[in-house]
N, C-alpha and C positions, 0 to 999 in steps of 0.2 A: 584767600582771595575769593571774592564773590564772582560767580560765573553766571553769565546771562546768555540767552539765546534769542535770536530774532524770529518772531512768528508773524507772518503776514495773514491778515484776515480780510476776506472780500465780503463786504456787507450785502444786504438785499438790493441795494441800488448799484452794485458793481464797483463801489469805491474800495480801494485797498488801504488798510490801516496797518502800520508797522508797530508791533508791540515788542518791547524788550522784556523778556520774562526771566526771573531768577530760577536757577536750577537747584538751589540749596534750601528751598522752603517746603518741599514735598507738596507742590501745587499740581493741579491738573489744568489742561487747556481751557476747560469751561471757566474755571476761576480766573484765569488770566484774561479771557475775553470779557467776562462780566466786570472785572476791575477796570477795564479800559472803557467802560460805559457803552459797550456795543450791545445790540438787541439780542440777548440770549437769556432765557428765563432760568434754566437750571432748577426747575420746580422741585425736584426730589433732593436737591442738595448734593448730587454727585453719587448717588447710590445705584445708578442704572435701573431706576424704577419708573422712568418716564423717558420721553424722547425729545424733550424741549431743548436739548443742547446738540441736536443732530447737525452734523457738518459733513462736508465733502472734502476729502484729502485731494488737493489739486497738485501737489508736488510729488516727486518720485520717492519720497521717504517710505521706507519699509517699516511700518509700525506693526507691533505684535498682533497676532490673531485676535479676533473678537472672542470674548467670553460667551458662555451660553446665555447668561443674563443679558448681555448686550445684544446678542442675536435675537432673543425674545422681544426686546423692546423695539428693535429696528423692524421686526416683523409687523409691528403695530403702527409704525410711523408712515407718514405720507412721503412720496417722492424719494424712496430709497433706491440707491444705485450701488454698483459694486464698490465704489470708493466711500460709501457712507460709514460714518463712525459717530459714536457719542463722545463729545468732547470731554465729558467728565471721566471717561475711561482711558484718557491719554495723559500719562504723567509727563510733566515738563522735565526733560533731561537733555543733556548735551547733544544727543543724536538728533534732536528736533531742530537744531539751528537751521534756519532757512525754510522751515515748514510753511506751506501755503494751504490755508483752508478757506472754504466758501461756506457761509451760513446757509443752511437749507431753508426752504420756505417752511413756515410754521404750520400751515393748514391748507386744505384744498382750495 
């Protein structure tokens, strides 16, 4: 049986988009957001080599700690906060059901 989770994405205009994401295709949050045609570049293709998929975790979900590579990229990003993450580094799994993220501004 296919399992899906609901992820809410708040865009740059403050509008909330609800996305049903499958948990059985080994996808990450960046891929789900891009598939929903929301404005997220994902320039490096999910390798944590850029910060074009920078998001803020708005819900109380406890997502694993940032890797050293993710920390390095966020150090170079604009508008980084304590709840900043790279969407490409968040795998879509059942524990994300109800996740709320906000797209970070892309530049200064």
